[in-house]
Backbone and ligand atoms as CSV (ligand in chain L), in Angstrom:
chain,resi,resn,atom,element,x,y,z
A,1,MET,N,N,-108.617,133.938,277.069
A,1,MET,CA,C,-107.335,134.541,277.473
A,1,MET,C,C,-106.173,133.781,276.817
A,2,ASN,N,N,-105.191,134.513,276.403
A,2,ASN,CA,C,-104.061,133.856,275.738
A,2,ASN,C,C,-103.154,133.145,276.745
A,3,ARG,N,N,-102.689,132.005,276.331
A,3,ARG,CA,C,-101.726,131.274,277.147
A,3,ARG,C,C,-100.482,131.045,276.310
A,4,TYR,N,N,-99.343,131.283,276.926
A,4,TYR,CA,C,-98.094,131.038,276.213
A,4,TYR,C,C,-97.689,129.598,276.443
A,5,GLU,N,N,-97.182,129.002,275.377
A,5,GLU,CA,C,-96.744,127.620,275.523
A,5,GLU,C,C,-95.527,127.396,274.644
A,6,LEU,N,N,-94.636,126.535,275.117
A,6,LEU,CA,C,-93.415,126.264,274.369
A,6,LEU,C,C,-93.720,125.236,273.285
A,7,THR,N,N,-94.151,125.738,272.139
A,7,THR,CA,C,-94.493,124.848,271.032
A,7,THR,C,C,-93.208,124.259,270.444
A,8,LYS,N,N,-93.379,123.183,269.698
A,8,LYS,CA,C,-92.241,122.446,269.105
A,8,LYS,C,C,-91.242,123.372,268.411
A,9,ASP,N,N,-91.782,124.330,267.671
A,9,ASP,CA,C,-90.895,125.206,266.896
A,9,ASP,C,C,-90.055,126.115,267.783
A,10,LEU,N,N,-90.394,126.178,269.085
A,10,LEU,CA,C,-89.614,127.015,270.005
A,10,LEU,C,C,-88.603,126.198,270.808
A,11,GLU,N,N,-88.644,124.882,270.663
A,11,GLU,CA,C,-87.684,124.053,271.392
A,11,GLU,C,C,-86.290,124.235,270.801
A,12,THR,N,N,-85.311,124.388,271.687
A,12,THR,CA,C,-83.949,124.622,271.210
A,12,THR,C,C,-83.189,123.317,271.045
A,13,GLY,N,N,-83.640,122.259,271.728
A,13,GLY,CA,C,-82.924,120.989,271.697
A,13,GLY,C,C,-81.998,120.823,272.887
A,14,ASN,N,N,-81.857,121.880,273.685
A,14,ASN,CA,C,-81.091,121.760,274.932
A,14,ASN,C,C,-82.102,121.550,276.060
A,15,ALA,N,N,-82.003,120.398,276.724
A,15,ALA,CA,C,-83.031,120.001,277.691
A,15,ALA,C,C,-83.175,121.007,278.842
A,16,ILE,N,N,-82.069,121.517,279.348
A,16,ILE,CA,C,-82.131,122.455,280.488
A,16,ILE,C,C,-82.791,123.763,280.052
A,17,ILE,N,N,-82.336,124.281,278.929
A,17,ILE,CA,C,-82.881,125.552,278.440
A,17,ILE,C,C,-84.376,125.404,278.142
A,18,ASP,N,N,-84.755,124.312,277.487
A,18,ASP,CA,C,-86.172,124.114,277.149
A,18,ASP,C,C,-87.038,123.980,278.400
A,19,LYS,N,N,-86.533,123.286,279.381
A,19,LYS,CA,C,-87.279,123.117,280.638
A,19,LYS,C,C,-87.495,124.480,281.304
A,20,GLU,N,N,-86.445,125.286,281.301
A,20,GLU,CA,C,-86.567,126.603,281.932
A,20,GLU,C,C,-87.482,127.528,281.135
A,21,HIS,N,N,-87.441,127.427,279.819
A,21,HIS,CA,C,-88.359,128.244,279.003
A,21,HIS,C,C,-89.806,127.858,279.296
A,22,ARG,N,N,-90.043,126.550,279.487
A,22,ARG,CA,C,-91.402,126.092,279.809
A,22,ARG,C,C,-91.863,126.693,281.144
A,23,GLU,N,N,-90.978,126.644,282.138
A,23,GLU,CA,C,-91.281,127.215,283.451
A,23,GLU,C,C,-91.548,128.712,283.349
A,24,LEU,N,N,-90.746,129.349,282.516
A,24,LEU,CA,C,-90.893,130.789,282.339
A,24,LEU,C,C,-92.272,131.136,281.752
A,25,PHE,N,N,-92.683,130.377,280.759
A,25,PHE,CA,C,-94.011,130.601,280.177
A,25,PHE,C,C,-95.092,130.349,281.220
A,26,ASN,N,N,-94.898,129.326,282.064
A,26,ASN,CA,C,-95.862,129.087,283.143
A,26,ASN,C,C,-95.981,130.298,284.055
A,27,ALA,N,N,-94.835,130.886,284.374
A,27,ALA,CA,C,-94.834,132.055,285.259
A,27,ALA,C,C,-95.545,133.236,284.592
A,28,VAL,N,N,-95.338,133.394,283.297
A,28,VAL,CA,C,-96.020,134.461,282.555
A,28,VAL,C,C,-97.531,134.213,282.566
A,29,ASN,N,N,-97.930,132.968,282.302
A,29,ASN,CA,C,-99.359,132.641,282.292
A,29,ASN,C,C,-99.994,132.892,283.654
A,30,LYS,N,N,-99.268,132.574,284.717
A,30,LYS,CA,C,-99.795,132.808,286.068
A,30,LYS,C,C,-100.045,134.287,286.290
A,31,LEU,N,N,-99.123,135.111,285.787
A,31,LEU,CA,C,-99.302,136.551,285.960
A,31,LEU,C,C,-100.533,137.039,285.185
A,32,PHE,N,N,-100.685,136.587,283.944
A,32,PHE,CA,C,-101.868,137.000,283.173
A,32,PHE,C,C,-103.146,136.506,283.841
A,33,GLU,N,N,-103.094,135.305,284.405
A,33,GLU,CA,C,-104.260,134.783,285.125
A,33,GLU,C,C,-104.591,135.665,286.310
A,34,ALA,N,N,-103.547,135.997,287.065
A,34,ALA,CA,C,-103.750,136.840,288.247
A,34,ALA,C,C,-104.366,138.182,287.846
A,35,CYS,N,N,-103.908,138.724,286.721
A,35,CYS,CA,C,-104.441,140.007,286.243
A,35,CYS,C,C,-105.921,139.870,285.890
A,36,SER,N,N,-106.285,138.786,285.216
A,36,SER,CA,C,-107.675,138.686,284.764
A,36,SER,C,C,-108.604,138.231,285.882
A,37,ASN,N,N,-108.052,137.572,286.907
A,37,ASN,CA,C,-108.878,137.171,288.054
A,37,ASN,C,C,-109.127,138.304,289.026
A,38,GLY,N,N,-108.463,139.417,288.810
A,38,GLY,CA,C,-108.516,140.480,289.787
A,38,GLY,C,C,-107.969,140.033,291.136
A,39,SER,N,N,-106.863,139.312,291.105
A,39,SER,CA,C,-106.237,138.851,292.344
A,39,SER,C,C,-105.844,140.025,293.223
A,40,GLY,N,N,-105.772,139.787,294.499
A,40,GLY,CA,C,-105.379,140.839,295.442
A,40,GLY,C,C,-103.950,141.272,295.220
A,41,ARG,N,N,-103.614,142.437,295.777
A,41,ARG,CA,C,-102.302,143.007,295.540
A,41,ARG,C,C,-101.158,142.097,295.983
A,42,SER,N,N,-101.310,141.462,297.133
A,42,SER,CA,C,-100.164,140.691,297.629
A,42,SER,C,C,-99.939,139.455,296.760
A,43,SER,N,N,-101.010,138.831,296.287
A,43,SER,CA,C,-100.781,137.665,295.438
A,43,SER,C,C,-100.292,138.098,294.053
A,44,MET,N,N,-100.762,139.259,293.567
A,44,MET,CA,C,-100.235,139.824,292.316
A,44,MET,C,C,-98.737,140.064,292.443
A,45,ASN,N,N,-98.361,140.701,293.545
A,45,ASN,CA,C,-96.951,141.043,293.717
A,45,ASN,C,C,-96.075,139.812,293.836
A,46,GLU,N,N,-96.615,138.777,294.441
A,46,GLU,CA,C,-95.874,137.529,294.538
A,46,GLU,C,C,-95.610,136.955,293.143
A,47,THR,N,N,-96.650,136.980,292.312
A,47,THR,CA,C,-96.535,136.458,290.945
A,47,THR,C,C,-95.524,137.271,290.140
A,48,ILE,N,N,-95.575,138.589,290.323
A,48,ILE,CA,C,-94.653,139.494,289.632
A,48,ILE,C,C,-93.217,139.235,290.070
A,49,GLN,N,N,-93.043,139.099,291.382
A,49,GLN,CA,C,-91.717,138.839,291.942
A,49,GLN,C,C,-91.170,137.514,291.410
A,50,PHE,N,N,-92.025,136.516,291.415
A,50,PHE,CA,C,-91.592,135.198,290.950
A,50,PHE,C,C,-91.127,135.260,289.496
A,51,LEU,N,N,-91.896,135.931,288.654
A,51,LEU,CA,C,-91.539,136.033,287.241
A,51,LEU,C,C,-90.182,136.725,287.065
A,52,ASN,N,N,-90.008,137.853,287.728
A,52,ASN,CA,C,-88.732,138.577,287.605
A,52,ASN,C,C,-87.563,137.731,288.123
A,53,ASP,N,N,-87.770,137.058,289.241
A,53,ASP,CA,C,-86.711,136.205,289.797
A,53,ASP,C,C,-86.383,135.057,288.857
A,54,TYR,N,N,-87.444,134.500,288.279
A,54,TYR,CA,C,-87.208,133.338,287.418
A,54,TYR,C,C,-86.452,133.736,286.152
A,55,VAL,N,N,-86.816,134.876,285.594
A,55,VAL,CA,C,-86.112,135.368,284.405
A,55,VAL,C,C,-84.640,135.612,284.742
A,56,GLN,N,N,-84.412,136.231,285.876
A,56,GLN,CA,C,-83.043,136.484,286.349
A,56,GLN,C,C,-82.255,135.173,286.444
A,57,LYS,N,N,-82.857,134.195,287.086
A,57,LYS,CA,C,-82.210,132.905,287.303
A,57,LYS,C,C,-81.927,132.207,285.961
A,58,HIS,N,N,-82.919,132.214,285.108
A,58,HIS,CA,C,-82.764,131.531,283.826
A,58,HIS,C,C,-81.703,132.201,282.943
A,59,PHE,N,N,-81.740,133.536,282.886
A,59,PHE,CA,C,-80.758,134.242,282.060
A,59,PHE,C,C,-79.342,133.989,282.585
A,60,SER,N,N,-79.162,134.024,283.880
A,60,SER,CA,C,-77.800,133.842,284.389
A,60,SER,C,C,-77.345,132.399,284.154
A,61,HIS,N,N,-78.298,131.498,284.154
A,61,HIS,CA,C,-77.996,130.112,283.813
A,61,HIS,C,C,-77.479,129.991,282.375
A,62,GLU,N,N,-78.186,130.643,281.463
A,62,GLU,CA,C,-77.759,130.637,280.059
A,62,GLU,C,C,-76.382,131.279,279.910
A,63,GLU,N,N,-76.177,132.352,280.665
A,63,GLU,CA,C,-74.886,133.053,280.571
A,63,GLU,C,C,-73.745,132.176,281.086
A,64,GLN,N,N,-74.023,131.390,282.119
A,64,GLN,CA,C,-73.015,130.455,282.625
A,64,GLN,C,C,-72.646,129.432,281.560
A,65,LEU,N,N,-73.680,128.885,280.921
A,65,LEU,CA,C,-73.438,127.899,279.855
A,65,LEU,C,C,-72.583,128.517,278.751
A,66,GLN,N,N,-72.815,129.799,278.472
A,66,GLN,CA,C,-72.049,130.476,277.421
A,66,GLN,C,C,-70.600,130.682,277.823
A,67,GLN,N,N,-70.413,131.078,279.080
A,67,GLN,CA,C,-69.048,131.307,279.540
A,67,GLN,C,C,-68.243,130.017,279.550
A,68,GLN,N,N,-68.869,128.970,280.090
A,68,GLN,CA,C,-68.190,127.674,280.177
A,68,GLN,C,C,-67.788,127.144,278.810
A,69,SER,N,N,-68.598,127.430,277.801
A,69,SER,CA,C,-68.328,126.860,276.477
A,69,SER,C,C,-67.619,127.854,275.563
A,70,GLU,N,N,-67.258,129.013,276.116
A,70,GLU,CA,C,-66.622,130.078,275.330
A,70,GLU,C,C,-67.426,130.414,274.076
A,71,TYR,N,N,-68.688,130.628,274.300
A,71,TYR,CA,C,-69.608,130.988,273.218
A,71,TYR,C,C,-69.218,132.342,272.633
A,72,PRO,N,N,-69.107,132.449,271.315
A,72,PRO,CA,C,-68.610,133.694,270.721
A,72,PRO,C,C,-69.509,134.930,270.951
A,73,SER,N,N,-70.844,134.755,270.953
A,73,SER,CA,C,-71.730,135.924,271.077
A,73,SER,C,C,-72.116,136.228,272.519
A,74,VAL,N,N,-71.267,135.813,273.455
A,74,VAL,CA,C,-71.630,135.954,274.868
A,74,VAL,C,C,-71.966,137.396,275.260
A,75,ARG,N,N,-71.250,138.360,274.707
A,75,ARG,CA,C,-71.475,139.751,275.125
A,75,ARG,C,C,-72.780,140.330,274.605
A,76,THR,N,N,-73.076,140.084,273.341
A,76,THR,CA,C,-74.344,140.617,272.808
A,76,THR,C,C,-75.541,139.907,273.448
A,77,HIS,N,N,-75.379,138.616,273.693
A,77,HIS,CA,C,-76.478,137.877,274.307
A,77,HIS,C,C,-76.746,138.403,275.717
A,78,LYS,N,N,-75.671,138.649,276.446
A,78,LYS,CA,C,-75.819,139.169,277.807
A,78,LYS,C,C,-76.421,140.571,277.802
A,79,ALA,N,N,-76.011,141.376,276.835
A,79,ALA,CA,C,-76.553,142.740,276.734
A,79,ALA,C,C,-78.066,142.685,276.503
A,80,PHE,N,N,-78.495,141.744,275.664
A,80,PHE,CA,C,-79.929,141.575,275.444
A,80,PHE,C,C,-80.620,141.212,276.758
A,81,HIS,N,N,-80.050,140.258,277.481
A,81,HIS,CA,C,-80.648,139.828,278.760
A,81,HIS,C,C,-80.793,140.998,279.727
A,82,GLU,N,N,-79.748,141.801,279.826
A,82,GLU,CA,C,-79.761,142.935,280.774
A,82,GLU,C,C,-80.896,143.894,280.444
A,83,GLU,N,N,-80.997,144.263,279.179
A,83,GLU,CA,C,-82.036,145.196,278.749
A,83,GLU,C,C,-83.420,144.562,278.919
A,84,TYR,N,N,-83.514,143.288,278.658
A,84,TYR,CA,C,-84.798,142.608,278.776
A,84,TYR,C,C,-85.293,142.614,280.222
A,85,LYS,N,N,-84.385,142.308,281.144
A,85,LYS,CA,C,-84.750,142.288,282.572
A,85,LYS,C,C,-85.166,143.675,283.038
A,86,ARG,N,N,-84.419,144.691,282.580
A,86,ARG,CA,C,-84.720,146.062,282.982
A,86,ARG,C,C,-86.147,146.426,282.557
A,87,LYS,N,N,-86.470,146.122,281.315
A,87,LYS,CA,C,-87.787,146.495,280.805
A,87,LYS,C,C,-88.902,145.651,281.427
A,88,LEU,N,N,-88.624,144.381,281.672
A,88,LEU,CA,C,-89.634,143.530,282.325
A,88,LEU,C,C,-89.955,144.082,283.710
A,89,ASN,N,N,-88.909,144.489,284.398
A,89,ASN,CA,C,-89.085,145.065,285.723
A,89,ASN,C,C,-89.917,146.342,285.663
A,90,GLU,N,N,-89.623,147.159,284.663
A,90,GLU,CA,C,-90.357,148.416,284.492
A,90,GLU,C,C,-91.851,148.144,284.250
A,91,ILE,N,N,-92.141,147.228,283.334
A,91,ILE,CA,C,-93.540,146.939,283.001
A,91,ILE,C,C,-94.271,146.330,284.191
A,92,THR,N,N,-93.636,145.343,284.832
A,92,THR,CA,C,-94.340,144.674,285.934
A,92,THR,C,C,-94.466,145.589,287.158
A,93,SER,N,N,-93.526,146.489,287.352
A,93,SER,CA,C,-93.661,147.453,288.457
A,93,SER,C,C,-94.880,148.325,288.244
A,94,LYS,N,N,-95.104,148.713,286.983
A,94,LYS,CA,C,-96.277,149.545,286.685
A,94,LYS,C,C,-97.559,148.763,286.945
A,95,ILE,N,N,-97.563,147.485,286.584
A,95,ILE,CA,C,-98.747,146.653,286.845
A,95,ILE,C,C,-98.965,146.558,288.349
A,96,SER,N,N,-97.873,146.439,289.067
A,96,SER,CA,C,-97.973,146.338,290.523
A,96,SER,C,C,-98.519,147.616,291.154
A,97,THR,N,N,-98.085,148.771,290.663
A,97,THR,CA,C,-98.529,150.019,291.288
A,97,THR,C,C,-99.848,150.538,290.723
A,98,SER,N,N,-100.030,150.463,289.388
A,98,SER,CA,C,-101.243,151.066,288.815
A,98,SER,C,C,-102.297,150.044,288.404
A,99,GLY,N,N,-102.020,148.750,288.639
A,99,GLY,CA,C,-102.981,147.728,288.247
A,99,GLY,C,C,-102.787,147.318,286.802
A,100,SER,N,N,-103.480,146.249,286.417
A,100,SER,CA,C,-103.259,145.699,285.089
A,100,SER,C,C,-104.189,146.369,284.084
A,101,THR,N,N,-103.799,147.524,283.623
A,101,THR,CA,C,-104.595,148.229,282.613
A,101,THR,C,C,-104.347,147.583,281.242
A,102,ILE,N,N,-105.230,147.877,280.312
A,102,ILE,CA,C,-105.091,147.361,278.948
A,102,ILE,C,C,-103.721,147.739,278.380
A,103,VAL,N,N,-103.305,148.969,278.640
A,103,VAL,CA,C,-102.027,149.446,278.123
A,103,VAL,C,C,-100.868,148.614,278.670
A,104,GLU,N,N,-100.868,148.389,279.971
A,104,GLU,CA,C,-99.764,147.631,280.576
A,104,GLU,C,C,-99.773,146.172,280.140
A,105,LEU,N,N,-100.967,145.606,280.032
A,105,LEU,CA,C,-101.046,144.213,279.571
A,105,LEU,C,C,-100.569,144.104,278.125
A,106,GLY,N,N,-100.880,145.125,277.327
A,106,GLY,CA,C,-100.374,145.165,275.952
A,106,GLY,C,C,-98.860,145.242,275.947
A,107,ASN,N,N,-98.307,146.079,276.810
A,107,ASN,CA,C,-96.848,146.193,276.902
A,107,ASN,C,C,-96.220,144.863,277.313
A,108,LEU,N,N,-96.860,144.207,278.262
A,108,LEU,CA,C,-96.323,142.925,278.726
A,108,LEU,C,C,-96.386,141.890,277.602
A,109,ASN,N,N,-97.516,141.817,276.914
A,109,ASN,CA,C,-97.638,140.879,275.784
A,109,ASN,C,C,-96.577,141.142,274.721
A,110,ARG,N,N,-96.361,142.419,274.418
A,110,ARG,CA,C,-95.344,142.745,273.413
A,110,ARG,C,C,-93.954,142.329,273.892
A,111,HIS,N,N,-93.715,142.516,275.193
A,111,HIS,CA,C,-92.405,142.174,275.732
A,111,HIS,C,C,-92.190,140.652,275.717
A,112,ILE,N,N,-93.250,139.900,275.926
A,112,ILE,CA,C,-93.135,138.439,275.837
A,112,ILE,C,C,-92.863,138.021,274.389
A,113,SER,N,N,-93.473,138.733,273.438
A,113,SER,CA,C,-93.196,138.437,272.028
A,113,SER,C,C,-91.728,138.636,271.694
A,114,VAL,N,N,-91.118,139.636,272.315
A,114,VAL,CA,C,-89.688,139.885,272.111
A,114,VAL,C,C,-88.880,138.681,272.608
A,115,LEU,N,N,-89.292,138.149,273.738
A,115,LEU,CA,C,-88.605,136.980,274.290
A,115,LEU,C,C,-88.754,135.776,273.359
A,116,ILE,N,N,-89.959,135.612,272.836
A,116,ILE,CA,C,-90.210,134.482,271.942
A,116,ILE,C,C,-89.333,134.583,270.692
A,117,ALA,N,N,-89.205,135.795,270.160
A,117,ALA,CA,C,-88.328,135.994,268.998
A,117,ALA,C,C,-86.877,135.684,269.368
A,118,HIS,N,N,-86.485,136.049,270.579
A,118,HIS,CA,C,-85.125,135.785,271.060
A,118,HIS,C,C,-84.881,134.267,271.194
A,119,ILE,N,N,-85.882,133.555,271.711
A,119,ILE,CA,C,-85.778,132.099,271.839
A,119,ILE,C,C,-85.611,131.473,270.456
A,120,ARG,N,N,-86.431,131.955,269.537
A,120,ARG,CA,C,-86.459,131.384,268.196
A,120,ARG,C,C,-85.133,131.568,267.451
A,121,THR,N,N,-84.456,132.653,267.723
A,121,THR,CA,C,-83.210,132.911,267.000
A,121,THR,C,C,-81.983,132.664,267.883
A,122,GLU,N,N,-81.802,133.508,268.892
A,122,GLU,CA,C,-80.556,133.490,269.661
A,122,GLU,C,C,-80.397,132.239,270.532
A,123,ASP,N,N,-81.471,131.833,271.212
A,123,ASP,CA,C,-81.343,130.673,272.093
A,123,ASP,C,C,-81.171,129.389,271.291
A,124,LYS,N,N,-81.795,129.335,270.125
A,124,LYS,CA,C,-81.596,128.168,269.248
A,124,LYS,C,C,-80.158,128.110,268.766
A,125,LYS,N,N,-79.600,129.292,268.454
A,125,LYS,CA,C,-78.209,129.355,268.007
A,125,LYS,C,C,-77.291,128.863,269.131
A,126,LEU,N,N,-77.585,129.335,270.339
A,126,LEU,CA,C,-76.793,128.932,271.508
A,126,LEU,C,C,-76.872,127.422,271.715
A,127,ALA,N,N,-78.080,126.879,271.687
A,127,ALA,CA,C,-78.255,125.440,271.924
A,127,ALA,C,C,-77.533,124.626,270.843
A,128,GLY,N,N,-77.597,125.106,269.615
A,128,GLY,CA,C,-76.902,124.433,268.521
A,128,GLY,C,C,-75.404,124.399,268.790
A,129,TYR,N,N,-74.883,125.504,269.278
A,129,TYR,CA,C,-73.456,125.595,269.598
A,129,TYR,C,C,-73.106,124.632,270.740
A,130,LEU,N,N,-73.949,124.614,271.780
A,130,LEU,CA,C,-73.689,123.750,272.940
A,130,LEU,C,C,-73.761,122.267,272.558
A,131,ASN,N,N,-74.585,121.954,271.585
A,131,ASN,CA,C,-74.787,120.550,271.204
A,131,ASN,C,C,-73.714,120.008,270.268
A,132,GLN,N,N,-72.899,120.899,269.720
A,132,GLN,CA,C,-71.964,120.381,268.703
A,132,GLN,C,C,-70.727,119.722,269.310
L,1,LIG,FE,FE,-81.255,133.931,276.012
């Protein structure tokens, strides 16, 4: 089973952001574990809820850092976060109601890849700005 991990090349250099990205990957891994273990519905839903809450918390944290530092791309970055949360919610709701089918797990994996690409580009740019 695949496990997501915050490899060196994904570190932004901002300690808070990197710590939260690590936690986020842990939450994603827990959900994939729950799916492959055939965990019961209530524990699945707990894992799903935790992931969505954590993403919400982390994104708003990043947005705060952007506002405080008058980051120039604050609006596009926030727009990405909003759309990302919406789609994550959609995918995980389907897993919650219809179970973790191959199709839904594929959708979730693809959606995590989108996040990884975002970390690699946009979050690194943000951290670079915050560090200067
Ligand atoms: Fe971000």
